[in-house]
N, C-alpha and C positions, 0 to 999 in steps of 0.2 A: 713772608706769612705773617697775618693778623694774631695779635695773644689775643686767647679766649678768656670768654667770663662766662657765669651762669651766677642767675641769681637765684638763690634757694628762699622758701618760706617756708616753713614747718610751724604748723598746732601742735602744743602739748605742753606737759607739765616739764621746764628742762632742768635737767639733773645733772649732778657733780659727779667727776668721776677722777676717781686718785685716792680718795680716803677707803682702807679697807683697814681691816678687820681680822684678828687671828681667832678660827675655830677649831685648830686642833688639830693634831697632827701634822705640823709645818703645814696646815693651810689657809689660805688669805684670801676672804673676800666683799666684795664690793659693799659698802656699807651703805649704800644708798639704793634701795628697793625699786626706785622709782628708773634706775636710768635703763633696765630693759626697753621698758617703754618709751623713752627719750629718745635714745640711739636708734631704734624701730621706726619711732615716728619721723627723723632727721635723715634716715636711710630712704624712706619712704619716699616721702619732699625733693632730697637729692635724683632719685632715679626718676621722677616725672618732668622734675624740670632740666633736667640731661635730654630724657627721650632715648631711643631706641639706638640711634645712631652714634650717640658719644662716646668719647673714644676718652679713656683716662688720661686725664694732663700727669704727665710725667716729665714737671721741670717746676722751679719756682714758681709759688702762688702767694699771690697777699690774699689777704681773707678781712673784708669789712663789713659792720654792721652791727644789727644790737640783739640782744636775749631779751625778752618781753617775761619779768616775773609777776605773778598775784599776788599784790601789795595784801599783808596781813589787815585784820580790823585792827591791830595795834602794833604798834613797829617804832624804836627808837629814832629812824632816820625814817620820817613820813616823806622827806624830798628826793630821795634816791635810795636804791636797795643794796645801801653801803653793807650790808650784815651779811651771813654764808645765804647762799653758798657761795664760795670762792667763784671769781670770774677763771682763774685759771683752770680751774678743775670743770668747768662748764666748757670753757674752750676745749679741753681736752677728749671730752665728750664728743664734741660735733666732730674735729678732728680724725676721731676712728669712725665715726659716720660714715663720714666723706670718703674715706679708702672703703670701707666695707660696701658703699654704695658704688664702688669704682667709678667716681668723680676724678676722683685722681689717684693715683699709685700707689704713695702712701703720704702719713701723715705730719711726715718728716718735711716733704716739699715746700710746706707753710713755712716761711722764712719772714711772714709778716702779719702780725695780728692788729687788728683796730676794732675790736668789738666793743661794746659799752654795755652793763646792765642798765636797764630802766623797767620802773613799775610800767605793767601793761595797760594800758588804754581800754582794750577790750579783749582779747582770747591772749594768752601767754603763749609764749614761743621763740622763735626768732624771724629774724630775717638779714641775711647773710649775702653777699656777692664774692664770688670768688675769681681772680683774676690772675691772669698768667701772666710773669714776670719774664719779658727777654731781655 
């Protein structure tokens, strides 16, 4: 059987997952207020790309592509988004959305990431391809 792959393009404002703050009584919440919206954008784009007949991949997968961030008016890094948000935290948000969308059974199946952060030329978002590894 041929390995499956899926290209997903999501538009929206990429948000990091992983930084938490303590809000009292032992509760921790995500610091990024943008995270729920971004995760929903990725989840919706993944479901659309997969279609109704898609069965979640329950095997090792590789994720390649890019995350496109809006360039601020002023930045210390005009050539590349070398500041916040951290790439690994952006990947974490995408991995969870891929699981929620049922494209993959669990983000633990991601054994290889080849993602880069770039300044968006037009719309911010992401363009990734998930490839099953056999």
